[in-house]
Chimera marker file (.cmm) of the C-alpha trace (Angstrom):
<marker_set name="trace">
<marker id="1" x="-8.425" y="-43.634" z="-26.137" r="1" g="1" b="0" radius="0.5"/>
<marker id="2" x="-5.438" y="-44.222" z="-23.918" r="1" g="1" b="0" radius="0.5"/>
<marker id="3" x="-2.431" y="-42.131" z="-23.978" r="1" g="1" b="0" radius="0.5"/>
<marker id="4" x="0.041" y="-43.424" z="-26.888" r="1" g="1" b="0" radius="0.5"/>
<marker id="5" x="3.681" y="-42.883" z="-27.532" r="1" g="1" b="0" radius="0.5"/>
<marker id="6" x="4.951" y="-41.664" z="-30.820" r="1" g="1" b="0" radius="0.5"/>
<marker id="7" x="6.412" y="-44.747" z="-31.734" r="1" g="1" b="0" radius="0.5"/>
<marker id="8" x="2.800" y="-46.681" z="-31.192" r="1" g="1" b="0" radius="0.5"/>
<marker id="9" x="0.749" y="-44.027" z="-33.086" r="1" g="1" b="0" radius="0.5"/>
<marker id="10" x="2.938" y="-43.231" z="-35.785" r="1" g="1" b="0" radius="0.5"/>
<marker id="11" x="4.799" y="-46.124" z="-36.668" r="1" g="1" b="0" radius="0.5"/>
<marker id="12" x="2.432" y="-49.237" z="-35.280" r="1" g="1" b="0" radius="0.5"/>
<marker id="13" x="-1.027" y="-47.598" z="-35.632" r="1" g="1" b="0" radius="0.5"/>
<marker id="14" x="-0.949" y="-45.575" z="-38.576" r="1" g="1" b="0" radius="0.5"/>
<marker id="15" x="2.255" y="-46.817" z="-40.647" r="1" g="1" b="0" radius="0.5"/>
<marker id="16" x="3.071" y="-43.280" z="-41.717" r="1" g="1" b="0" radius="0.5"/>
<marker id="17" x="6.666" y="-43.434" z="-40.901" r="1" g="1" b="0" radius="0.5"/>
<marker id="18" x="9.744" y="-45.689" z="-41.238" r="1" g="1" b="0" radius="0.5"/>
<marker id="19" x="10.754" y="-44.577" z="-38.149" r="1" g="1" b="0" radius="0.5"/>
<marker id="20" x="10.319" y="-42.168" z="-35.338" r="1" g="1" b="0" radius="0.5"/>
<marker id="21" x="12.186" y="-40.766" z="-32.311" r="1" g="1" b="0" radius="0.5"/>
<marker id="22" x="12.447" y="-37.994" z="-29.603" r="1" g="1" b="0" radius="0.5"/>
<marker id="23" x="14.477" y="-36.525" z="-27.099" r="1" g="1" b="0" radius="0.5"/>
<marker id="24" x="14.608" y="-33.876" z="-24.712" r="1" g="1" b="0" radius="0.5"/>
<marker id="25" x="17.638" y="-31.533" z="-24.625" r="1" g="1" b="0" radius="0.5"/>
<marker id="26" x="17.793" y="-29.683" z="-21.393" r="1" g="1" b="0" radius="0.5"/>
<marker id="27" x="21.413" y="-27.533" z="-21.547" r="1" g="1" b="0" radius="0.5"/>
<marker id="28" x="23.366" y="-26.914" z="-18.802" r="1" g="1" b="0" radius="0.5"/>
<marker id="29" x="22.974" y="-23.186" z="-19.123" r="1" g="1" b="0" radius="0.5"/>
<marker id="30" x="20.072" y="-20.957" z="-19.434" r="1" g="1" b="0" radius="0.5"/>
<marker id="31" x="16.498" y="-22.049" z="-19.447" r="1" g="1" b="0" radius="0.5"/>
<marker id="32" x="15.899" y="-22.789" z="-23.210" r="1" g="1" b="0" radius="0.5"/>
<marker id="33" x="15.315" y="-26.570" z="-23.326" r="1" g="1" b="0" radius="0.5"/>
<marker id="34" x="13.892" y="-28.337" z="-26.487" r="1" g="1" b="0" radius="0.5"/>
<marker id="35" x="11.921" y="-31.328" z="-27.672" r="1" g="1" b="0" radius="0.5"/>
<marker id="36" x="13.282" y="-33.024" z="-30.563" r="1" g="1" b="0" radius="0.5"/>
<marker id="37" x="11.159" y="-35.400" z="-32.737" r="1" g="1" b="0" radius="0.5"/>
<marker id="38" x="12.458" y="-37.003" z="-35.767" r="1" g="1" b="0" radius="0.5"/>
<marker id="39" x="10.729" y="-39.214" z="-38.330" r="1" g="1" b="0" radius="0.5"/>
<marker id="40" x="11.553" y="-40.488" z="-41.995" r="1" g="1" b="0" radius="0.5"/>
<marker id="41" x="8.398" y="-40.782" z="-44.123" r="1" g="1" b="0" radius="0.5"/>
<marker id="42" x="7.430" y="-40.484" z="-47.562" r="1" g="1" b="0" radius="0.5"/>
<marker id="43" x="6.439" y="-36.926" z="-48.554" r="1" g="1" b="0" radius="0.5"/>
<marker id="44" x="2.739" y="-37.608" z="-48.849" r="1" g="1" b="0" radius="0.5"/>
<marker id="45" x="2.391" y="-38.471" z="-44.937" r="1" g="1" b="0" radius="0.5"/>
<marker id="46" x="3.971" y="-35.097" z="-43.640" r="1" g="1" b="0" radius="0.5"/>
<marker id="47" x="0.573" y="-33.531" z="-42.980" r="1" g="1" b="0" radius="0.5"/>
<marker id="48" x="-0.655" y="-36.468" z="-41.419" r="1" g="1" b="0" radius="0.5"/>
<marker id="49" x="2.602" y="-37.037" z="-39.189" r="1" g="1" b="0" radius="0.5"/>
<marker id="50" x="2.280" y="-33.415" z="-37.994" r="1" g="1" b="0" radius="0.5"/>
<marker id="51" x="-1.276" y="-34.034" z="-36.810" r="1" g="1" b="0" radius="0.5"/>
<marker id="52" x="-0.454" y="-37.379" z="-35.088" r="1" g="1" b="0" radius="0.5"/>
<marker id="53" x="2.615" y="-35.783" z="-33.427" r="1" g="1" b="0" radius="0.5"/>
<marker id="54" x="0.373" y="-32.680" z="-32.391" r="1" g="1" b="0" radius="0.5"/>
<marker id="55" x="-2.149" y="-35.256" z="-30.843" r="1" g="1" b="0" radius="0.5"/>
<marker id="56" x="0.200" y="-37.306" z="-29.039" r="1" g="1" b="0" radius="0.5"/>
<marker id="57" x="1.688" y="-34.057" z="-27.478" r="1" g="1" b="0" radius="0.5"/>
<marker id="58" x="-1.660" y="-33.000" z="-26.480" r="1" g="1" b="0" radius="0.5"/>
<marker id="59" x="-2.655" y="-36.164" z="-24.997" r="1" g="1" b="0" radius="0.5"/>
<marker id="60" x="0.749" y="-36.700" z="-23.043" r="1" g="1" b="0" radius="0.5"/>
<marker id="61" x="0.549" y="-33.085" z="-21.543" r="1" g="1" b="0" radius="0.5"/>
<marker id="62" x="-3.434" y="-33.980" z="-20.708" r="1" g="1" b="0" radius="0.5"/>
<marker id="63" x="-3.132" y="-37.367" z="-19.321" r="1" g="1" b="0" radius="0.5"/>
<marker id="64" x="0.546" y="-37.582" z="-18.096" r="1" g="1" b="0" radius="0.5"/>
<marker id="65" x="2.793" y="-40.306" z="-17.556" r="1" g="1" b="0" radius="0.5"/>
<marker id="66" x="1.926" y="-43.136" z="-15.234" r="1" g="1" b="0" radius="0.5"/>
<marker id="67" x="4.010" y="-44.116" z="-12.049" r="1" g="1" b="0" radius="0.5"/>
<marker id="68" x="5.131" y="-47.260" z="-14.144" r="1" g="1" b="0" radius="0.5"/>
<marker id="69" x="6.309" y="-45.242" z="-17.070" r="1" g="1" b="0" radius="0.5"/>
<marker id="70" x="8.212" y="-42.749" z="-14.980" r="1" g="1" b="0" radius="0.5"/>
<marker id="71" x="9.728" y="-45.457" z="-13.254" r="1" g="1" b="0" radius="0.5"/>
<marker id="72" x="10.983" y="-47.207" z="-16.364" r="1" g="1" b="0" radius="0.5"/>
<marker id="73" x="12.120" y="-44.011" z="-17.691" r="1" g="1" b="0" radius="0.5"/>
<marker id="74" x="14.137" y="-43.223" z="-14.612" r="1" g="1" b="0" radius="0.5"/>
<marker id="75" x="15.700" y="-46.793" z="-14.586" r="1" g="1" b="0" radius="0.5"/>
<marker id="76" x="16.764" y="-46.237" z="-18.523" r="1" g="1" b="0" radius="0.5"/>
<marker id="77" x="18.083" y="-42.676" z="-17.840" r="1" g="1" b="0" radius="0.5"/>
<marker id="78" x="20.307" y="-43.905" z="-14.804" r="1" g="1" b="0" radius="0.5"/>
<marker id="79" x="21.376" y="-47.321" z="-16.534" r="1" g="1" b="0" radius="0.5"/>
<marker id="80" x="22.465" y="-44.941" z="-19.736" r="1" g="1" b="0" radius="0.5"/>
<marker id="81" x="24.308" y="-42.457" z="-17.700" r="1" g="1" b="0" radius="0.5"/>
<marker id="82" x="26.066" y="-45.063" z="-15.561" r="1" g="1" b="0" radius="0.5"/>
<marker id="83" x="27.178" y="-47.324" z="-18.713" r="1" g="1" b="0" radius="0.5"/>
<marker id="84" x="28.422" y="-43.954" z="-20.459" r="1" g="1" b="0" radius="0.5"/>
<marker id="85" x="30.905" y="-43.682" z="-17.634" r="1" g="1" b="0" radius="0.5"/>
<marker id="86" x="32.052" y="-47.020" z="-18.486" r="1" g="1" b="0" radius="0.5"/>
<marker id="87" x="33.803" y="-45.603" z="-21.410" r="1" g="1" b="0" radius="0.5"/>
<marker id="88" x="37.370" y="-44.064" z="-20.706" r="1" g="1" b="0" radius="0.5"/>
<marker id="89" x="36.888" y="-41.016" z="-23.150" r="1" g="1" b="0" radius="0.5"/>
<marker id="90" x="33.270" y="-40.154" z="-21.731" r="1" g="1" b="0" radius="0.5"/>
<marker id="91" x="34.369" y="-40.504" z="-18.143" r="1" g="1" b="0" radius="0.5"/>
<marker id="92" x="37.406" y="-38.246" z="-18.815" r="1" g="1" b="0" radius="0.5"/>
<marker id="93" x="34.974" y="-35.651" z="-20.481" r="1" g="1" b="0" radius="0.5"/>
<marker id="94" x="32.700" y="-35.707" z="-17.576" r="1" g="1" b="0" radius="0.5"/>
<marker id="95" x="35.289" y="-35.341" z="-15.149" r="1" g="1" b="0" radius="0.5"/>
<marker id="96" x="36.869" y="-32.456" z="-17.130" r="1" g="1" b="0" radius="0.5"/>
<marker id="97" x="33.504" y="-30.807" z="-17.308" r="1" g="1" b="0" radius="0.5"/>
<marker id="98" x="32.866" y="-30.870" z="-13.595" r="1" g="1" b="0" radius="0.5"/>
<marker id="99" x="36.226" y="-29.424" z="-12.790" r="1" g="1" b="0" radius="0.5"/>
<marker id="100" x="35.440" y="-26.598" z="-15.334" r="1" g="1" b="0" radius="0.5"/>
<marker id="101" x="32.430" y="-25.929" z="-13.981" r="1" g="1" b="0" radius="0.5"/>
<marker id="102" x="33.673" y="-25.950" z="-10.137" r="1" g="1" b="0" radius="0.5"/>
<marker id="103" x="31.692" y="-29.238" z="-9.453" r="1" g="1" b="0" radius="0.5"/>
<marker id="104" x="33.097" y="-32.004" z="-7.188" r="1" g="1" b="0" radius="0.5"/>
<marker id="105" x="34.350" y="-34.993" z="-8.785" r="1" g="1" b="0" radius="0.5"/>
<marker id="106" x="31.370" y="-37.134" z="-7.954" r="1" g="1" b="0" radius="0.5"/>
<marker id="107" x="28.823" y="-34.460" z="-9.005" r="1" g="1" b="0" radius="0.5"/>
<marker id="108" x="26.829" y="-37.133" z="-11.213" r="1" g="1" b="0" radius="0.5"/>
<marker id="109" x="25.910" y="-38.775" z="-7.852" r="1" g="1" b="0" radius="0.5"/>
<marker id="110" x="23.985" y="-35.891" z="-7.034" r="1" g="1" b="0" radius="0.5"/>
<marker id="111" x="22.116" y="-35.686" z="-10.543" r="1" g="1" b="0" radius="0.5"/>
<marker id="112" x="21.635" y="-39.499" z="-10.261" r="1" g="1" b="0" radius="0.5"/>
<marker id="113" x="19.962" y="-39.050" z="-6.606" r="1" g="1" b="0" radius="0.5"/>
<marker id="114" x="17.608" y="-36.566" z="-8.425" r="1" g="1" b="0" radius="0.5"/>
<marker id="115" x="16.594" y="-38.655" z="-11.094" r="1" g="1" b="0" radius="0.5"/>
<marker id="116" x="15.997" y="-41.560" z="-8.630" r="1" g="1" b="0" radius="0.5"/>
<marker id="117" x="13.643" y="-39.010" z="-6.613" r="1" g="1" b="0" radius="0.5"/>
<marker id="118" x="11.535" y="-38.128" z="-9.632" r="1" g="1" b="0" radius="0.5"/>
<marker id="119" x="7.888" y="-38.709" z="-8.923" r="1" g="1" b="0" radius="0.5"/>
<marker id="120" x="5.157" y="-39.080" z="-11.576" r="1" g="1" b="0" radius="0.5"/>
<marker id="121" x="3.237" y="-36.303" z="-10.226" r="1" g="1" b="0" radius="0.5"/>
<marker id="122" x="6.053" y="-33.682" z="-10.444" r="1" g="1" b="0" radius="0.5"/>
<marker id="123" x="7.031" y="-35.261" z="-13.982" r="1" g="1" b="0" radius="0.5"/>
<marker id="124" x="3.244" y="-34.712" z="-15.059" r="1" g="1" b="0" radius="0.5"/>
<marker id="125" x="3.302" y="-31.203" z="-13.448" r="1" g="1" b="0" radius="0.5"/>
<marker id="126" x="6.441" y="-30.101" z="-15.304" r="1" g="1" b="0" radius="0.5"/>
<marker id="127" x="4.485" y="-31.556" z="-18.599" r="1" g="1" b="0" radius="0.5"/>
<marker id="128" x="1.664" y="-29.242" z="-17.700" r="1" g="1" b="0" radius="0.5"/>
<marker id="129" x="3.524" y="-26.462" z="-17.195" r="1" g="1" b="0" radius="0.5"/>
<marker id="130" x="6.013" y="-26.481" z="-19.889" r="1" g="1" b="0" radius="0.5"/>
<marker id="131" x="4.777" y="-28.587" z="-22.774" r="1" g="1" b="0" radius="0.5"/>
<marker id="132" x="3.067" y="-25.440" z="-24.592" r="1" g="1" b="0" radius="0.5"/>
<marker id="133" x="2.546" y="-26.224" z="-28.394" r="1" g="1" b="0" radius="0.5"/>
<marker id="134" x="2.186" y="-22.469" z="-29.188" r="1" g="1" b="0" radius="0.5"/>
<marker id="135" x="5.819" y="-22.526" z="-28.734" r="1" g="1" b="0" radius="0.5"/>
<marker id="136" x="6.910" y="-25.623" z="-30.680" r="1" g="1" b="0" radius="0.5"/>
<marker id="137" x="8.277" y="-24.916" z="-34.251" r="1" g="1" b="0" radius="0.5"/>
<marker id="138" x="8.238" y="-27.349" z="-36.818" r="1" g="1" b="0" radius="0.5"/>
<marker id="139" x="10.856" y="-28.081" z="-39.254" r="1" g="1" b="0" radius="0.5"/>
<marker id="140" x="10.467" y="-30.518" z="-42.384" r="1" g="1" b="0" radius="0.5"/>
<marker id="141" x="13.624" y="-31.017" z="-44.668" r="1" g="1" b="0" radius="0.5"/>
<marker id="142" x="13.797" y="-33.587" z="-47.572" r="1" g="1" b="0" radius="0.5"/>
<marker id="143" x="12.750" y="-34.237" z="-51.224" r="1" g="1" b="0" radius="0.5"/>
<marker id="144" x="9.280" y="-32.843" z="-51.206" r="1" g="1" b="0" radius="0.5"/>
<link id1="1" id2="2" r="1" g="1" b="0" radius="0.2"/>
<link id1="2" id2="3" r="1" g="1" b="0" radius="0.2"/>
<link id1="3" id2="4" r="1" g="1" b="0" radius="0.2"/>
<link id1="4" id2="5" r="1" g="1" b="0" radius="0.2"/>
<link id1="5" id2="6" r="1" g="1" b="0" radius="0.2"/>
<link id1="6" id2="7" r="1" g="1" b="0" radius="0.2"/>
<link id1="7" id2="8" r="1" g="1" b="0" radius="0.2"/>
<link id1="8" id2="9" r="1" g="1" b="0" radius="0.2"/>
<link id1="9" id2="10" r="1" g="1" b="0" radius="0.2"/>
<link id1="10" id2="11" r="1" g="1" b="0" radius="0.2"/>
<link id1="11" id2="12" r="1" g="1" b="0" radius="0.2"/>
<link id1="12" id2="13" r="1" g="1" b="0" radius="0.2"/>
<link id1="13" id2="14" r="1" g="1" b="0" radius="0.2"/>
<link id1="14" id2="15" r="1" g="1" b="0" radius="0.2"/>
<link id1="15" id2="16" r="1" g="1" b="0" radius="0.2"/>
<link id1="16" id2="17" r="1" g="1" b="0" radius="0.2"/>
<link id1="17" id2="18" r="1" g="1" b="0" radius="0.2"/>
<link id1="18" id2="19" r="1" g="1" b="0" radius="0.2"/>
<link id1="19" id2="20" r="1" g="1" b="0" radius="0.2"/>
<link id1="20" id2="21" r="1" g="1" b="0" radius="0.2"/>
<link id1="21" id2="22" r="1" g="1" b="0" radius="0.2"/>
<link id1="22" id2="23" r="1" g="1" b="0" radius="0.2"/>
<link id1="23" id2="24" r="1" g="1" b="0" radius="0.2"/>
<link id1="24" id2="25" r="1" g="1" b="0" radius="0.2"/>
<link id1="25" id2="26" r="1" g="1" b="0" radius="0.2"/>
<link id1="26" id2="27" r="1" g="1" b="0" radius="0.2"/>
<link id1="27" id2="28" r="1" g="1" b="0" radius="0.2"/>
<link id1="28" id2="29" r="1" g="1" b="0" radius="0.2"/>
<link id1="29" id2="30" r="1" g="1" b="0" radius="0.2"/>
<link id1="30" id2="31" r="1" g="1" b="0" radius="0.2"/>
<link id1="31" id2="32" r="1" g="1" b="0" radius="0.2"/>
<link id1="32" id2="33" r="1" g="1" b="0" radius="0.2"/>
<link id1="33" id2="34" r="1" g="1" b="0" radius="0.2"/>
<link id1="34" id2="35" r="1" g="1" b="0" radius="0.2"/>
<link id1="35" id2="36" r="1" g="1" b="0" radius="0.2"/>
<link id1="36" id2="37" r="1" g="1" b="0" radius="0.2"/>
<link id1="37" id2="38" r="1" g="1" b="0" radius="0.2"/>
<link id1="38" id2="39" r="1" g="1" b="0" radius="0.2"/>
<link id1="39" id2="40" r="1" g="1" b="0" radius="0.2"/>
<link id1="40" id2="41" r="1" g="1" b="0" radius="0.2"/>
<link id1="41" id2="42" r="1" g="1" b="0" radius="0.2"/>
<link id1="42" id2="43" r="1" g="1" b="0" radius="0.2"/>
<link id1="43" id2="44" r="1" g="1" b="0" radius="0.2"/>
<link id1="44" id2="45" r="1" g="1" b="0" radius="0.2"/>
<link id1="45" id2="46" r="1" g="1" b="0" radius="0.2"/>
<link id1="46" id2="47" r="1" g="1" b="0" radius="0.2"/>
<link id1="47" id2="48" r="1" g="1" b="0" radius="0.2"/>
<link id1="48" id2="49" r="1" g="1" b="0" radius="0.2"/>
<link id1="49" id2="50" r="1" g="1" b="0" radius="0.2"/>
<link id1="50" id2="51" r="1" g="1" b="0" radius="0.2"/>
<link id1="51" id2="52" r="1" g="1" b="0" radius="0.2"/>
<link id1="52" id2="53" r="1" g="1" b="0" radius="0.2"/>
<link id1="53" id2="54" r="1" g="1" b="0" radius="0.2"/>
<link id1="54" id2="55" r="1" g="1" b="0" radius="0.2"/>
<link id1="55" id2="56" r="1" g="1" b="0" radius="0.2"/>
<link id1="56" id2="57" r="1" g="1" b="0" radius="0.2"/>
<link id1="57" id2="58" r="1" g="1" b="0" radius="0.2"/>
<link id1="58" id2="59" r="1" g="1" b="0" radius="0.2"/>
<link id1="59" id2="60" r="1" g="1" b="0" radius="0.2"/>
<link id1="60" id2="61" r="1" g="1" b="0" radius="0.2"/>
<link id1="61" id2="62" r="1" g="1" b="0" radius="0.2"/>
<link id1="62" id2="63" r="1" g="1" b="0" radius="0.2"/>
<link id1="63" id2="64" r="1" g="1" b="0" radius="0.2"/>
<link id1="64" id2="65" r="1" g="1" b="0" radius="0.2"/>
<link id1="65" id2="66" r="1" g="1" b="0" radius="0.2"/>
<link id1="66" id2="67" r="1" g="1" b="0" radius="0.2"/>
<link id1="67" id2="68" r="1" g="1" b="0" radius="0.2"/>
<link id1="68" id2="69" r="1" g="1" b="0" radius="0.2"/>
<link id1="69" id2="70" r="1" g="1" b="0" radius="0.2"/>
<link id1="70" id2="71" r="1" g="1" b="0" radius="0.2"/>
<link id1="71" id2="72" r="1" g="1" b="0" radius="0.2"/>
<link id1="72" id2="73" r="1" g="1" b="0" radius="0.2"/>
<link id1="73" id2="74" r="1" g="1" b="0" radius="0.2"/>
<link id1="74" id2="75" r="1" g="1" b="0" radius="0.2"/>
<link id1="75" id2="76" r="1" g="1" b="0" radius="0.2"/>
<link id1="76" id2="77" r="1" g="1" b="0" radius="0.2"/>
<link id1="77" id2="78" r="1" g="1" b="0" radius="0.2"/>
<link id1="78" id2="79" r="1" g="1" b="0" radius="0.2"/>
<link id1="79" id2="80" r="1" g="1" b="0" radius="0.2"/>
<link id1="80" id2="81" r="1" g="1" b="0" radius="0.2"/>
<link id1="81" id2="82" r="1" g="1" b="0" radius="0.2"/>
<link id1="82" id2="83" r="1" g="1" b="0" radius="0.2"/>
<link id1="83" id2="84" r="1" g="1" b="0" radius="0.2"/>
<link id1="84" id2="85" r="1" g="1" b="0" radius="0.2"/>
<link id1="85" id2="86" r="1" g="1" b="0" radius="0.2"/>
<link id1="86" id2="87" r="1" g="1" b="0" radius="0.2"/>
<link id1="87" id2="88" r="1" g="1" b="0" radius="0.2"/>
<link id1="88" id2="89" r="1" g="1" b="0" radius="0.2"/>
<link id1="89" id2="90" r="1" g="1" b="0" radius="0.2"/>
<link id1="90" id2="91" r="1" g="1" b="0" radius="0.2"/>
<link id1="91" id2="92" r="1" g="1" b="0" radius="0.2"/>
<link id1="92" id2="93" r="1" g="1" b="0" radius="0.2"/>
<link id1="93" id2="94" r="1" g="1" b="0" radius="0.2"/>
<link id1="94" id2="95" r="1" g="1" b="0" radius="0.2"/>
<link id1="95" id2="96" r="1" g="1" b="0" radius="0.2"/>
<link id1="96" id2="97" r="1" g="1" b="0" radius="0.2"/>
<link id1="97" id2="98" r="1" g="1" b="0" radius="0.2"/>
<link id1="98" id2="99" r="1" g="1" b="0" radius="0.2"/>
<link id1="99" id2="100" r="1" g="1" b="0" radius="0.2"/>
<link id1="100" id2="101" r="1" g="1" b="0" radius="0.2"/>
<link id1="101" id2="102" r="1" g="1" b="0" radius="0.2"/>
<link id1="102" id2="103" r="1" g="1" b="0" radius="0.2"/>
<link id1="103" id2="104" r="1" g="1" b="0" radius="0.2"/>
<link id1="104" id2="105" r="1" g="1" b="0" radius="0.2"/>
<link id1="105" id2="106" r="1" g="1" b="0" radius="0.2"/>
<link id1="106" id2="107" r="1" g="1" b="0" radius="0.2"/>
<link id1="107" id2="108" r="1" g="1" b="0" radius="0.2"/>
<link id1="108" id2="109" r="1" g="1" b="0" radius="0.2"/>
<link id1="109" id2="110" r="1" g="1" b="0" radius="0.2"/>
<link id1="110" id2="111" r="1" g="1" b="0" radius="0.2"/>
<link id1="111" id2="112" r="1" g="1" b="0" radius="0.2"/>
<link id1="112" id2="113" r="1" g="1" b="0" radius="0.2"/>
<link id1="113" id2="114" r="1" g="1" b="0" radius="0.2"/>
<link id1="114" id2="115" r="1" g="1" b="0" radius="0.2"/>
<link id1="115" id2="116" r="1" g="1" b="0" radius="0.2"/>
<link id1="116" id2="117" r="1" g="1" b="0" radius="0.2"/>
<link id1="117" id2="118" r="1" g="1" b="0" radius="0.2"/>
<link id1="118" id2="119" r="1" g="1" b="0" radius="0.2"/>
<link id1="119" id2="120" r="1" g="1" b="0" radius="0.2"/>
<link id1="120" id2="121" r="1" g="1" b="0" radius="0.2"/>
<link id1="121" id2="122" r="1" g="1" b="0" radius="0.2"/>
<link id1="122" id2="123" r="1" g="1" b="0" radius="0.2"/>
<link id1="123" id2="124" r="1" g="1" b="0" radius="0.2"/>
<link id1="124" id2="125" r="1" g="1" b="0" radius="0.2"/>
<link id1="125" id2="126" r="1" g="1" b="0" radius="0.2"/>
<link id1="126" id2="127" r="1" g="1" b="0" radius="0.2"/>
<link id1="127" id2="128" r="1" g="1" b="0" radius="0.2"/>
<link id1="128" id2="129" r="1" g="1" b="0" radius="0.2"/>
<link id1="129" id2="130" r="1" g="1" b="0" radius="0.2"/>
<link id1="130" id2="131" r="1" g="1" b="0" radius="0.2"/>
<link id1="131" id2="132" r="1" g="1" b="0" radius="0.2"/>
<link id1="132" id2="133" r="1" g="1" b="0" radius="0.2"/>
<link id1="133" id2="134" r="1" g="1" b="0" radius="0.2"/>
<link id1="134" id2="135" r="1" g="1" b="0" radius="0.2"/>
<link id1="135" id2="136" r="1" g="1" b="0" radius="0.2"/>
<link id1="136" id2="137" r="1" g="1" b="0" radius="0.2"/>
<link id1="137" id2="138" r="1" g="1" b="0" radius="0.2"/>
<link id1="138" id2="139" r="1" g="1" b="0" radius="0.2"/>
<link id1="139" id2="140" r="1" g="1" b="0" radius="0.2"/>
<link id1="140" id2="141" r="1" g="1" b="0" radius="0.2"/>
<link id1="141" id2="142" r="1" g="1" b="0" radius="0.2"/>
<link id1="142" id2="143" r="1" g="1" b="0" radius="0.2"/>
<link id1="143" id2="144" r="1" g="1" b="0" radius="0.2"/>
</marker_set>
């Protein structure tokens, strides 16, 4: 079985969720990042969802991402970062944040250059190092 993304596995293949999303939160300070996965579902599908998420995470850690997948993700991240700065309020917020942190006016350029240099091998090495299921915590909220 090839590596599947959350959407493909949970929504398309198994149909156990009305929608699923995920994101990585890597804070500016400290080393406590988080992976967040959100899904809306019927209560009877909760255990199937948990199993599917665990399996996708294990498969992702083991097989990693291809050169194409990493390239597409980099392009999407860079486009979003660029688009975000076209909004005046976001641009001002970014400039203020950089000033507070003692960063240069164009500090974002350095971060963009780091994204551009990312390679599939380094992304996959980070997955193997940091994606530890024993550290993950599950929270379910709703009318069960």
